[in-house]
Backbone bond lengths (Angstrom), bond angles and torsions (degrees), N, CA, C in turn:
res aa  C-N    CA-C-N  psi(-1)  N-CA   C-N-CA  omega(-1)  CA-C   N-CA-C  phi
1 X - - - 1.447 - - 1.476 109.83 -
2 X 1.423 118.16 130.58 1.399 123.52 -176.24 1.595 104.03 -95.36
3 X 1.195 119.18 130.57 1.492 127.65 179.10 1.489 115.85 -164.56
4 X 1.269 122.07 161.41 1.400 125.68 163.81 1.447 107.50 -74.33
5 X 1.290 118.07 114.62 1.486 125.84 -178.32 1.455 112.03 -73.54
6 X 1.367 121.26 120.42 1.358 123.70 -177.02 1.486 107.59 -131.38
7 X 1.351 121.13 167.52 1.475 121.69 176.69 1.550 108.58 -60.26
8 X 1.225 113.78 -46.98 1.499 120.33 -177.44 1.468 110.94 -58.13
9 X 1.313 115.63 -41.49 1.512 115.70 -177.39 1.530 107.37 -72.78
10 X 1.262 122.58 -39.65 1.478 122.29 174.58 1.501 112.18 -60.09
11 X 1.222 117.10 -48.83 1.525 122.82 175.77 1.605 112.29 -45.31
12 X 1.331 110.91 -47.19 1.470 115.67 -169.15 1.598 109.33 -90.50
13 X 1.317 118.44 -5.79 1.557 122.85 178.33 1.437 108.65 -82.86
14 X 1.361 115.40 131.33 1.513 127.97 165.95 1.527 106.84 -139.15
15 X 1.349 105.96 137.41 1.521 114.96 172.80 1.503 106.93 -81.18
16 X 1.274 119.28 124.64 1.484 126.09 177.25 1.375 117.54 -85.10
17 X 1.339 120.20 -69.85 1.519 120.03 -173.85 1.497 109.47 -112.99
18 X 1.452 116.15 -13.72 1.588 119.96 -179.19 1.424 103.66 -149.07
19 X 1.392 108.56 158.08 1.467 116.38 172.57 1.480 110.67 -55.84
20 X 1.392 117.99 150.29 1.387 124.86 -175.71 1.522 109.68 -126.50
21 X 1.313 118.48 137.04 1.492 118.38 175.35 1.554 107.04 -115.71
22 X 1.397 110.02 132.79 1.497 112.50 176.77 1.672 100.64 -111.00
23 X 1.403 106.39 128.25 1.373 113.97 -176.57 1.588 111.57 -104.35
24 X 1.269 118.83 117.96 1.505 123.13 -172.77 1.658 109.52 -67.40
25 X 1.319 112.09 123.50 1.485 110.93 174.16 1.478 111.99 -87.02
26 X 1.333 121.22 -2.49 1.516 126.45 174.89 1.496 109.26 -78.53
27 X 1.293 115.01 -47.48 1.490 112.37 -168.87 1.657 98.82 -132.05
28 X 1.434 112.25 111.88 1.470 118.41 177.57 1.467 116.40 -52.99
29 X 1.237 118.45 133.63 1.446 119.72 178.70 1.554 113.20 95.21
30 X 1.187 120.26 -21.75 1.474 121.44 -174.26 1.526 104.62 -81.39
31 X 1.319 117.98 134.90 1.547 118.95 176.31 1.557 105.41 -142.32
32 X 1.351 115.30 159.20 1.378 121.00 170.97 1.616 106.59 -121.38
33 X 1.307 114.98 120.55 1.445 115.92 -179.60 1.499 106.47 -97.69
34 X 1.349 115.61 127.72 1.555 126.02 178.22 1.406 105.36 -106.70
35 X 1.341 112.90 121.70 1.523 118.95 175.76 1.522 110.01 -90.17
36 X 1.269 117.51 162.41 1.470 121.58 176.27 1.503 112.25 -65.09
37 X 1.397 114.76 -23.32 1.423 118.15 -179.09 1.570 108.06 -81.12
38 X 1.245 117.70 -7.59 1.438 117.72 172.15 1.636 110.99 107.90
39 X 1.365 110.68 -8.62 1.483 113.81 -179.10 1.478 112.36 -73.88
40 X 1.372 119.27 140.02 1.498 121.98 -179.66 1.494 110.27 -125.39
41 X 1.289 117.35 120.43 1.430 127.11 -174.04 1.564 113.76 -115.02
42 X 1.252 119.46 130.89 1.343 120.16 172.60 1.512 112.06 -83.20
43 X 1.381 117.03 137.79 1.383 126.70 175.97 1.429 115.65 -130.70
44 X 1.447 118.61 141.16 1.356 122.87 170.59 1.475 114.02 -110.31
45 X 1.343 123.87 119.92 1.412 120.84 176.21 1.516 111.90 -98.44
46 X 1.346 111.12 140.80 1.488 117.41 -177.14 1.370 111.68 -154.10
47 X 1.349 118.66 165.88 1.411 130.27 -177.85 1.593 109.24 -133.11
48 X 1.289 120.20 122.89 1.424 119.08 175.61 1.601 111.26 -105.83
49 X 1.150 115.23 131.84 1.520 129.28 -176.56 1.540 111.94 33.77
50 X 1.309 117.49 46.15 1.434 122.80 173.70 1.598 117.35 85.81
51 X 1.278 106.15 -1.93 1.509 111.60 -178.30 1.569 109.62 -66.83
52 X 1.349 115.73 173.05 1.521 111.42 175.60 1.547 113.99 -64.64
53 X 1.244 111.27 159.34 1.422 126.73 -174.78 1.542 103.78 -60.65
54 X 1.441 115.19 136.54 1.390 122.43 173.90 1.553 111.47 -120.67
55 X 1.329 120.40 161.01 1.458 124.15 177.81 1.477 108.51 -121.64
56 X 1.337 121.43 128.84 1.435 121.82 169.78 1.482 111.70 -116.27
57 X 1.386 107.76 121.75 1.475 112.91 179.56 1.610 110.14 -73.22
58 X 1.349 114.24 126.38 1.459 119.04 176.93 1.428 116.39 -92.01
59 X 1.270 117.35 -36.52 1.546 119.14 176.84 1.569 107.42 163.67
60 X 1.275 108.92 -175.55 1.477 115.83 177.48 1.489 117.67 -105.74
61 X 1.326 117.38 153.69 1.441 120.26 179.49 1.498 108.32 -98.12
62 X 1.244 128.40 134.91 1.431 129.05 19.86 1.589 111.13 -93.15
63 X 1.261 120.23 -0.09 1.406 113.54 177.18 1.574 117.32 -64.53
64 X 1.166 120.53 -21.29 1.435 126.31 169.96 1.558 111.70 -121.08
65 X 1.304 112.19 114.15 1.364 118.74 -179.98 1.487 118.24 -74.25
66 X 1.273 121.89 163.26 1.480 122.55 178.88 1.506 116.26 -42.07
67 X 1.418 109.47 -51.88 1.533 119.12 -178.94 1.512 109.76 -64.57
68 X 1.286 121.39 -41.85 1.429 122.21 179.45 1.555 109.87 -65.19
69 X 1.261 117.20 -43.51 1.440 119.96 179.62 1.614 111.10 -64.06
70 X 1.259 116.80 -36.95 1.559 120.57 175.94 1.508 106.52 -64.66
71 X 1.306 116.90 -40.24 1.470 121.43 -173.32 1.525 104.84 -67.70
72 X 1.427 119.51 -46.62 1.453 114.86 176.00 1.376 120.54 -69.52
73 X 1.365 118.90 -26.55 1.383 124.59 165.37 1.481 115.52 -58.26
74 X 1.314 116.02 -43.10 1.540 126.31 179.60 1.483 106.72 -56.64
75 X 1.320 118.00 -53.83 1.447 124.45 -176.83 1.537 110.07 -60.51
76 X 1.319 113.62 -46.89 1.392 115.98 179.98 1.608 114.80 -62.73
77 X 1.361 109.78 -42.51 1.499 112.99 173.88 1.456 118.54 -63.89
78 X 1.367 119.96 -28.00 1.383 129.74 165.31 1.513 114.25 -53.81
79 X 1.228 109.23 -49.06 1.628 115.38 -179.69 1.524 109.96 -70.59
80 X 1.320 113.66 -39.27 1.514 116.45 -178.21 1.646 105.78 -65.32
81 X 1.143 114.61 -36.64 1.565 117.36 -178.21 1.570 106.33 -66.63
82 X 1.365 123.42 -24.76 1.349 130.44 176.41 1.519 112.56 -80.87
83 X 1.355 117.69 -10.45 1.408 127.64 -177.77 1.498 113.08 87.27
84 X 1.394 115.74 24.36 1.479 117.16 -177.13 1.644 100.96 -100.80
85 X 1.348 109.91 136.45 1.504 117.19 174.26 1.458 106.88 -87.19
86 X 1.234 119.60 104.15 1.484 126.70 -171.26 1.581 109.07 -70.12
87 X 1.234 121.43 -29.88 1.455 125.61 174.72 1.490 114.05 -63.26
88 X 1.360 114.40 -45.18 1.462 121.22 177.11 1.555 111.26 -74.08
89 X 1.243 121.15 -28.66 1.360 123.11 173.39 1.576 108.13 -70.66
90 X 1.377 120.50 -40.70 1.415 118.79 177.50 1.498 113.75 -64.13
91 X 1.303 114.63 -40.31 1.552 119.50 175.87 1.643 103.66 -61.55
92 X 1.188 124.32 -50.38 1.512 126.25 -178.62 1.555 110.49 -52.29
93 X 1.378 111.59 -47.28 1.431 120.33 -176.49 1.513 109.96 -60.77
94 X 1.281 116.53 -47.94 1.448 122.89 177.10 1.484 116.38 -61.25
95 X 1.311 114.55 -39.00 1.536 119.07 177.07 1.400 106.34 -69.22
96 X 1.333 128.41 -39.59 1.396 124.13 178.36 1.485 113.42 -66.23
97 X 1.375 116.09 -36.17 1.447 120.13 178.39 1.547 107.15 -65.78
98 X 1.356 123.81 -39.39 1.360 125.65 -176.51 1.507 108.71 -71.64
99 X 1.259 122.31 -31.04 1.437 125.26 173.91 1.473 114.84 -67.14
100 X 1.372 115.12 -42.63 1.471 122.23 170.32 1.372 115.83 -57.52
101 X 1.375 111.17 -42.93 1.557 117.74 -174.89 1.552 105.17 -65.98
102 X 1.270 110.31 -43.41 1.578 111.70 -175.01 1.551 110.24 -70.81
103 X 1.301 119.16 -34.50 1.433 123.87 172.33 1.504 112.80 -59.53
104 X 1.267 117.22 -47.89 1.504 121.23 177.43 1.542 110.95 -63.87
105 X 1.245 118.58 -35.86 1.505 121.38 173.07 1.532 113.82 -61.84
106 X 1.357 112.65 -43.02 1.549 119.88 177.81 1.580 108.30 -66.22
107 X 1.279 118.72 -40.21 1.502 122.68 -179.25 1.600 109.02 -64.20
108 X 1.392 116.39 -40.83 1.347 125.66 -177.87 1.502 106.98 -64.54
109 X 1.275 119.25 -49.47 1.475 123.67 179.85 1.461 114.27 -61.33
110 X 1.335 117.09 -40.17 1.480 122.88 179.44 1.534 109.66 -68.70
111 X 1.305 115.98 -32.94 1.526 113.23 177.64 1.414 110.17 -79.59
112 X 1.330 124.88 -17.28 1.374 124.94 173.57 1.502 114.91 -74.03
113 X 1.241 114.87 -22.70 1.468 123.14 -171.66 1.479 110.37 -90.82
């Protein structure tokens, strides 16, 4: 469903028999996926250099408001315009954080011995 996504629209939207996707008419590529379970997730759709369309999960509603989701989508769109695949960058950032966390744990264990 295409609409200007607002707090009021989100509050009144429930998926009945199947998942529902609200597509924001204010910011191209921004979507709110509403699950039958009631979970609502912000998604940014993008395409880098003509490759197949990708989806970047921005966060969950209500933890992320409409304004915050649009701001995150704007930052992601700026990187996409520079040719950066934001989803790949997100995966690399998470992998780096996981490695640092594991390294910290190893250091802690070594100090305890």
